[in-house]
C-alpha positions in Angstrom: 263.5 75.0 125.0 261.2 78.0 124.9 261.0 80.2 127.9 258.2 79.4 130.3 257.4 75.8 129.3 259.1 73.9 132.1 257.6 75.9 135.0 254.0 75.7 133.9 254.4 72.0 133.2 255.7 71.4 136.8 253.0 73.6 138.3 250.4 71.6 136.3 251.8 68.4 137.6 251.7 69.7 141.2 248.1 70.9 140.6 247.0 67.6 139.1 248.3 65.5 142.0 247.0 67.9 144.6 243.5 68.0 143.1 243.4 64.2 142.9 244.3 63.9 146.6 241.6 66.4 147.7 239.0 65.0 145.2 239.4 61.6 146.7 239.0 62.9 150.3 235.9 64.8 149.0 234.4 61.6 147.5 234.7 62.4 143.8 233.8 59.3 141.8 236.2 57.6 139.3 234.1 59.0 136.5 236.2 62.2 137.0 239.0 60.4 135.1 237.0 60.8 131.8 236.2 64.4 132.4 239.8 65.3 133.2 241.0 63.6 130.0 238.3 65.2 127.9 239.2 68.6 129.2 242.9 68.0 128.5 242.2 66.9 124.9 239.9 69.9 124.3 242.7 72.1 125.6 245.1 70.6 123.1 242.7 71.4 120.2 242.1 74.9 121.5 245.6 76.0 122.5 248.3 73.4 122.1 250.5 74.8 124.8 247.7 75.0 127.4 246.5 71.6 126.3 249.9 70.1 127.0 249.9 71.6 130.5 246.4 70.2 131.0 247.6 66.8 129.8 250.4 66.9 132.4 248.0 67.7 135.1 245.6 65.0 133.9 248.5 62.4 134.0 249.2 63.2 137.6 245.5 63.3 138.5 244.9 59.9 136.9 248.1 58.4 138.4 247.2 59.5 141.9 243.6 58.2 141.5 244.9 54.9 140.3 246.9 54.6 143.5 243.8 55.2 145.5 241.9 52.6 143.4 244.7 50.0 144.1 244.0 50.0 147.9 242.4 46.9 149.5 238.5 47.3 149.6 237.2 47.7 153.1 235.0 44.7 152.6 238.0 42.4 152.4 239.6 43.6 155.7 240.4 40.7 157.9 239.4 38.2 155.3 241.6 35.4 153.8 242.5 36.1 150.2 244.2 33.8 147.8 246.8 35.6 145.7 249.7 35.1 143.3 252.5 37.5 144.0 256.0 38.4 143.1 258.4 39.0 145.9 259.9 42.5 145.7 261.9 42.5 149.0 262.5 40.1 151.8 263.9 41.3 155.1 264.4 39.1 158.2 262.9 40.6 161.4 263.7 38.4 164.3 262.1 35.0 163.7 259.9 36.3 161.0 260.3 37.8 157.5 258.9 41.1 156.3 257.9 40.9 152.7 257.0 43.5 150.1 254.9 41.8 147.4 253.5 42.8 144.1 250.1 41.2 143.6 249.8 39.6 140.2 246.5 37.8 140.7 243.9 38.2 143.4 240.7 36.2 143.5 237.6 36.9 145.7 235.5 34.0 146.9 231.8 33.6 147.5 230.6 33.8 151.1 227.2 33.1 152.6 226.5 36.8 152.3 227.2 36.8 148.6 230.1 38.0 146.4 232.9 39.7 148.2 234.4 42.9 146.7 236.9 42.5 143.9 240.6 42.7 144.7 241.8 42.6 141.1 243.2 46.1 141.3 245.2 45.4 144.4 248.8 46.5 143.9 251.6 46.2 146.5 251.2 44.7 150.0 253.5 44.6 153.0 253.2 41.5 155.1 254.9 39.6 157.9 255.6 35.9 157.3 255.9 33.6 160.4 257.0 30.7 158.2 260.0 28.5 157.7 259.8 29.1 154.0 262.7 31.1 152.4 261.7 34.0 150.2 264.0 35.6 147.6 263.3 38.8 145.6 261.9 38.0 142.1 260.3 34.7 143.1 256.6 34.1 142.3 254.4 32.5 145.0 250.9 31.4 145.5 249.8 32.1 149.1 246.9 33.0 151.3 247.0 36.4 153.0 245.0 38.1 155.7 245.1 41.8 154.9 243.7 45.1 156.1 243.7 48.5 154.4 246.8 50.6 155.0 246.4 52.4 158.4 248.4 53.7 161.3 248.1 55.2 164.7 246.3 58.6 165.2 248.9 60.1 167.5 249.8 63.7 166.6 253.4 64.7 166.1 254.6 61.2 165.7 255.7 59.0 162.7 252.7 58.8 160.4 252.8 55.1 159.3 249.7 55.4 157.1 251.2 58.4 155.2 254.5 56.4 154.8 252.6 53.5 153.3 250.8 55.8 150.9 253.9 57.5 149.6 255.7 54.1 149.2 252.8 52.9 147.1 251.8 50.1 149.6 248.1 49.4 149.4 247.5 46.9 152.2 249.3 45.3 155.2 248.8 41.9 156.9 250.4 38.6 157.4 250.9 35.2 155.7 248.4 32.4 156.6 250.0 29.1 157.5 247.2 27.1 156.0 247.1 26.5 153.1 250.9 26.5 152.9 252.5 28.9 150.4 253.7 27.4 147.2 256.6 28.7 145.1 255.4 29.0 141.5 258.7 30.0 139.9 262.2 30.9 141.0 263.6 34.4 140.6 264.9 35.4 137.2 268.6 36.4 137.7 269.1 40.2 137.5 272.4 42.0 137.4 271.7 43.7 140.7 270.8 40.4 142.5 273.8 38.7 141.0 276.0 41.6 142.3 274.4 41.3 145.8 275.0 37.6 145.8 278.6 38.1 144.7 279.2 40.7 147.4 277.8 38.4 150.1 280.5 35.8 149.2 283.4 38.2 149.6 285.8 37.9 152.6 284.8 41.3 154.0 283.3 42.3 157.3 279.5 42.4 157.6 279.6 46.2 158.1 281.6 46.7 155.0 279.3 44.5 152.9 276.1 46.3 154.0 277.7 49.7 153.3 278.9 48.6 149.9 275.5 47.3 149.1 273.9 50.6 150.2 276.4 52.9 148.5 276.8 51.2 145.2 273.7 49.0 144.7 271.0 51.1 146.5 270.2 48.3 148.9 270.0 50.5 152.0 267.7 48.0 153.7 270.8 46.1 154.7 271.8 48.9 157.0 271.0 48.3 160.7 269.0 50.5 163.0 272.3 51.6 164.6 273.6 52.7 161.2 270.5 54.8 160.5 270.6 56.3 164.0 274.2 57.4 163.5 273.4 58.9 160.1 270.3 60.7 161.3 272.1 62.1 164.3 274.8 63.6 162.0 272.6 64.7 159.1 274.5 62.4 156.6 271.7 60.1 155.4 272.0 61.8 152.0 275.5 60.4 151.7 274.4 56.8 151.9 271.0 56.6 150.0 271.6 56.6 146.3 271.3 60.3 145.4 272.5 63.0 143.1 275.9 62.8 144.7 276.5 59.1 143.7 274.8 59.3 140.3 276.5 62.6 139.6 279.9 61.2 140.5 279.5 58.3 138.1 278.4 60.6 135.3 281.2 63.1 136.0 283.8 60.4 136.0 282.6 58.9 132.7 282.3 62.4 131.2 285.9 63.2 132.3 287.3 59.9 130.8 285.2 60.4 127.6 286.5 64.0 127.2 290.1 62.7 127.6 289.4 60.1 124.9 287.9 62.8 122.6 290.9 65.0 123.2 293.3 62.3 122.1 291.2 61.1 119.1 290.3 64.6 117.8 292.6 67.1 119.4 291.5 70.0 117.3 287.7 69.5 117.6 287.3 67.7 120.9 285.3 70.5 122.5 282.6 70.2 119.8 282.1 66.4 120.3 278.7 65.5 121.8 279.4 61.8 122.3 281.1 62.3 125.8 277.9 63.9 127.1 275.8 61.1 125.7 278.1 58.5 127.2 277.9 60.2 130.6 274.1 60.2 130.3 274.1 56.5 129.4 276.3 55.8 132.5 273.9 57.8 134.6 270.9 55.7 133.4 272.8 52.4 133.7 273.9 53.1 137.3 270.5 54.1 138.4 269.1 50.9 136.9 271.7 48.8 138.6 270.7 50.5 141.9 267.1 49.2 141.4 265.6 52.5 140.0 264.0 53.1 143.4 262.5 56.6 143.8 265.7 58.2 145.2 267.8 56.7 142.4 265.2 57.6 139.7 265.0 61.2 141.1 268.8 61.4 141.1 269.0 60.1 137.5 266.5 62.7 136.2 268.2 65.6 138.0 271.6 64.4 136.8 270.4 64.1 133.2 268.9 67.6 133.2 272.1 68.9 134.9 274.2 67.4 132.1 272.0 69.0 129.5 272.3 72.4 131.3 276.1 72.1 131.6 276.6 71.0 128.0 275.3 74.3 126.7 273.9 72.6 123.6 270.4 74.1 123.1 270.2 73.8 126.8 267.8 75.4 129.3 269.1 77.8 132.0 269.5 76.6 135.6 266.0 77.5 136.7 264.3 76.1 133.6 266.3 72.9 134.2 265.1 72.9 137.8 261.5 73.2 136.8 261.9 70.6 134.0 263.5 68.1 136.4 260.6 68.6 138.9 258.0 68.0 136.2 259.8 64.9 134.9 260.1 63.4 138.4 256.4 63.9 139.1 255.5 62.5 135.7 257.5 59.3 136.3 256.5 59.0 140.0 253.3 60.8 141.0 253.7 59.7 144.6 256.9 61.7 144.8 254.6 64.6 145.6 254.3 63.2 149.1 257.9 62.2 149.6 259.9 64.5 151.9 263.1 63.4 150.3 262.0 64.7 146.9 261.3 68.2 148.3 264.5 68.2 150.3 266.5 67.5 147.2 264.8 70.2 145.1 265.0 72.8 147.9 268.8 72.1 148.2 269.4 72.5 144.5 267.2 75.6 144.3 269.2 77.2 147.1 272.5 76.3 145.5 271.3 78.0 142.3 270.4 81.1 144.2 273.6 81.4 146.1 275.8 80.8 143.1 273.9 82.5 140.3 275.9 85.3 138.9 279.1 84.3 140.5 282.2 83.2 138.6 283.3 79.6 138.4 285.8 78.7 141.2 289.4 78.4 140.1 292.0 76.1 141.5 292.0 73.8 144.5 291.7 76.8 146.9 288.7 78.2 145.0 286.9 74.9 145.0 287.6 74.3 148.7 286.2 77.7 149.5 283.2 77.0 147.2 282.5 73.8 149.2 282.8 75.6 152.6 280.5 78.4 151.4 277.9 76.1 149.9 277.8 73.9 153.0 277.6 76.8 155.5 274.8 78.5 153.6 273.0 75.2 152.9 273.2 73.8 156.4 270.7 76.1 158.2 268.1 75.9 155.4 268.2 72.1 155.3 268.2 71.9 159.1 264.9 73.9 159.0 263.4 71.7 156.3 264.4 68.5 158.1 263.0 69.9 161.4 259.6 70.6 159.8 259.6 67.3 157.9 260.9 64.9 160.5 261.0 66.8 163.8 264.7 66.6 164.4 267.9 68.7 164.2 271.4 67.3 163.8 273.6 70.0 165.4 276.7 68.2 164.2 275.6 68.3 160.5 277.3 71.5 159.3 280.7 70.6 160.5 280.4 66.9 159.8 279.3 67.4 156.2 282.3 69.7 155.6 284.5 66.7 156.1 282.1 63.8 155.2 281.0 65.1 151.8 284.5 65.3 150.3 285.5 62.1 152.1 282.6 60.1 150.8 282.7 61.6 147.3 286.5 61.5 146.7 287.4 58.4 148.7 284.6 56.0 149.7 282.4 56.1 146.6 285.4 55.9 144.1 287.0 53.0 146.0 283.7 51.2 146.3 283.0 51.5 142.5 286.6 50.8 141.6 286.4 47.6 143.6 283.5 46.4 141.4 285.4 47.2 138.3 288.5 45.3 139.5 286.5 42.4 141.1 287.2 40.0 138.2 290.9 40.4 138.8 292.1 38.2 141.7 293.1 40.2 144.8 292.8 43.5 143.0 289.2 44.1 143.9 289.7 42.8 147.4 292.6 45.2 147.9 290.5 48.2 146.8 287.6 47.1 149.0 290.1 46.8 151.9 290.9 50.4 151.3 287.2 51.2 151.3 286.9 49.3 154.6 289.6 51.5 156.2 287.8 54.7 154.8 284.5 53.4 156.2 286.2 53.0 159.7 287.4 56.6 159.6 283.9 57.8 158.5 282.2 55.9 161.3 284.7 57.2 163.8 284.0 60.8 162.7 280.3 60.3 163.0 280.6 58.6 166.4 282.8 61.4 167.8 280.4 64.0 166.4 277.3 62.4 168.1 279.1 62.1 171.4 279.7 65.9 171.4 276.5 67.1 169.6 273.7 64.5 170.0 270.5 64.6 167.9 268.1 67.2 169.0 264.4 66.3 168.9 262.3 69.2 170.3 258.6 68.8 170.8 256.4 69.8 167.9 255.2 73.1 169.2 258.8 74.3 169.5 259.9 72.9 166.1 258.3 75.7 164.0 259.9 78.6 165.8 263.2 76.8 165.6 262.8 76.2 161.9 261.9 79.8 161.3 265.0 81.0 163.1 267.2 78.7 161.0 265.4 79.8 157.8 266.0 83.5 158.6 269.7 82.8 159.1 270.0 81.1 155.8 268.1 83.8 153.9 269.9 86.7 155.5 273.3 85.2 154.6 272.4 83.6 151.3 270.4 86.4 149.6 272.3 89.4 148.2 272.0 93.0 149.4 270.9 92.1 152.9 271.8 94.7 155.6 274.7 93.5 157.8 272.7 94.3 160.9 270.0 91.8 159.8 272.7 89.1 159.3 274.2 89.7 162.7 270.7 89.7 164.3 269.8 86.4 162.6 273.2 84.9 163.7 272.7 86.0 167.3 269.2 84.5 167.3 270.5 81.1 166.1 273.4 81.2 168.6 270.8 81.1 171.4 269.4 77.8 170.2 271.3 75.7 172.8 269.3 77.5 175.5 265.9 76.9 173.9 263.8 74.4 175.8 263.6 70.8 174.4 260.0 70.4 175.5 257.0 72.6 176.1 256.3 72.7 179.8 252.9 72.3 181.5 251.6 75.4 183.2 251.7 75.5 187.1 248.7 73.8 188.8 247.7 72.3 185.4 247.4 68.6 184.4 247.9 67.3 180.8 246.3 64.0 180.1 247.1 62.2 176.8 245.4 59.0 175.7 247.6 57.5 173.0 246.3 55.4 170.1 248.2 52.1 170.4 245.7 49.8 168.7 244.3 47.0 170.9 245.7 48.2 174.2 246.1 51.2 176.5 248.7 53.8 177.2 247.9 57.1 179.1 250.3 59.8 180.0 249.6 62.2 182.9 251.9 65.2 183.1 252.1 68.2 185.4 254.8 70.9 185.9 257.3 68.7 187.7 255.8 65.2 187.4 255.3 62.6 184.7 253.3 59.3 185.0 252.4 56.6 182.5 249.4 54.4 183.1 250.0 51.2 181.1 252.5 50.8 178.3 250.5 49.5 175.3 250.9 46.2 173.5 253.8 44.3 171.9 253.0 42.8 168.6 254.1 39.4 167.4 256.7 41.0 165.1 258.3 42.6 168.1 257.1 46.1 167.3 255.8 48.2 170.2 253.8 51.4 169.5 255.4 53.0 172.5 258.7 53.1 170.5 257.2 55.7 168.1 255.8 58.1 170.7 259.0 59.9 172.0 262.6 60.3 171.3 265.0 58.2 173.4 266.0 59.5 176.8 262.6 60.4 178.3 262.3 60.4 182.1 259.2 59.2 183.9 258.6 59.5 187.6 256.2 56.5 187.8 254.8 53.9 185.5 251.7 52.0 186.7 251.0 48.7 184.9 247.3 47.9 185.6 248.0 44.2 184.9 250.4 42.0 183.1 248.3 41.3 180.0 250.2 42.1 176.7 247.8 44.9 175.8 248.8 46.8 178.9 252.3 45.6 179.7 253.7 44.9 176.2 255.7 48.2 176.0 257.8 47.6 179.1 260.7 46.5 177.0 260.8 49.8 175.0 260.7 51.7 178.3 263.6 49.7 179.7 265.7 50.0 176.5 265.2 53.7 175.7 263.9 55.6 178.7 264.4 56.0 182.5 261.7 55.1 185.0 262.1 56.0 188.7 259.4 53.8 190.1 257.2 50.9 188.8 253.8 50.0 190.3 251.9 46.8 189.5 249.5 44.4 191.3 251.1 42.0 193.6 252.1 38.7 192.0 252.1 39.9 188.4 255.0 38.5 186.3 256.6 41.6 184.9 260.1 41.8 183.4 261.1 44.5 185.8 261.1 44.8 189.6 258.0 46.7 190.8 256.3 47.9 194.0 252.8 46.6 194.8 249.8 48.9 194.2 247.1 48.5 196.9 243.9 50.2 197.7 244.4 53.3 199.8 247.8 54.4 198.5 247.8 58.1 197.7 250.2 60.9 196.9 250.1 64.5 195.6 252.3 66.2 192.9 252.0 69.7 191.7 248.6 70.1 193.3 247.2 66.9 191.7 246.0 64.1 194.0 246.6 60.5 193.0 244.9 57.6 194.7 244.8 53.8 194.1 241.1 52.7 194.4 241.7 49.1 193.6 242.9 46.3 194.2 242.4 44.9 197.6 245.2 42.6 198.5 245.4 39.6 196.1 243.4 41.1 193.3 245.4 41.7 190.1 244.2 45.1 188.7 245.4 48.6 189.5 242.8 51.3 189.3 243.9 54.9 189.7 241.9 58.0 190.3 243.2 61.6 189.9 241.9 64.9 191.3 243.5 68.1 190.1 243.3 71.0 192.5 240.9 73.0 190.3 238.4 70.1 190.6 238.5 69.6 194.3 
């Protein structure tokens, strides 16, 4: 590979995707496709290398624009649409089923107003099915859907559902219409992955063991429960469960080791010159990623592992940095939406930092050397990744550095090998079950470690204004200790700064004699937060949707404390979020109109009630006795 090819290709891909995003927001028409392609082809004729870079950028530009073009037209929002679809995933959610569908055929119908917009370009949709029908991945169905364009709530510093839908390539959301009833057109074609999942479901193992085996070996992380994800997030170990470079790299390394042993026995004098062990490892890498469903994390891990194998082989191979840029370019070419996936950037940041801290150092020797390499890598990587996760997701796992020192070797040397070995031995009676029993014991130890860690160092979710200073402090610590030739005084100062983190505030306080009023976007409903220096009140709690989802769940991390919650009346749009408050937060006093049927004991609100907190006066203006609506007026001191 010639010097300087990989980096311009990756930068061209980044530029193409970014320009496509901003051109859409600026209203550039689809005719821009042709101009971009013409410019790229002219570049090839003018200067081939520059033309190739332009083609890479054009590929990303067109790919991103194609995603925009696959969204549901606004004119079809809320309309019934007849479609033929293929089921991609089916996940039970209470009494309903959440489906991810690939639209194969979509037909617009005539209305009294004329022809509706075409939906022929519609791609993937995410719907909720309140139906007794059983859906399986791979099946083809004919059904009627009521959809709306992908959207979310406009609450700052909270989970951006619309952005998540975009980066997952989901172009509309909605629900299945009961009439006409859905019709199964064809059953699912058996795939090796689905056959493996069905086989695993029949094994005499605990439910926890089955879902972790499915996640670790087959990439089916949707089987993990919310409690599983909470534990992983709180300990910074999600990367150990989602199919990643760790899992794909382990498979490739194991196959490479066995292949080299075979080459050594068959050609003892020339085994180092044989290339077939490297090709066999690459084939195993591709096969395992395919078995795991080739989801974006698995595809990304496959590309990075293949490039890593090439770099390590030394056969006309690029250097580490060229390999890094090449992997980035390939990932973006295969998956343009990876540009918006935090997981992709976290992976490449981690690899780049490992290259920096190990470049120029000799290869570790012996068990002691490799153990020290693991400790050094983890301690230098932990603060940088904590800063990146804090910026991307707004949380810090204080237990992550110490937990990963134990969890990474435990998962990579015990859990993953026993999980994969169980699959290899599964055709042999009792052999596979015995190995998976060992995996079950290893999983119990792993969960015990995570649980103990969370009990002592729970997840830290500071408010957004505090997240950036915290991330900057962690970044400085990582840079001061990871970069060479940094003065010892700077390293000690950065360490001292980070050691003060436990005393940093978790939330930004309100100024004295001030009142903060936040009206949250909860869709059809109402939720208002009033906050002063020592007082916090909620007026209404927002809705609860038919699926069971409550927007209030996404607004704050668990453990919030509210002095009072006033429910204006018991309608779902105003009282639907009470369940989330009861489950995750603490409320000192509830106020509601007399006679309202609420799932929590409450005091009656009546006209004339008044109180004052932090210089702010609160008064109930309504209702008179027997009327079922609470009306509150507030008067801050600076307005009186």
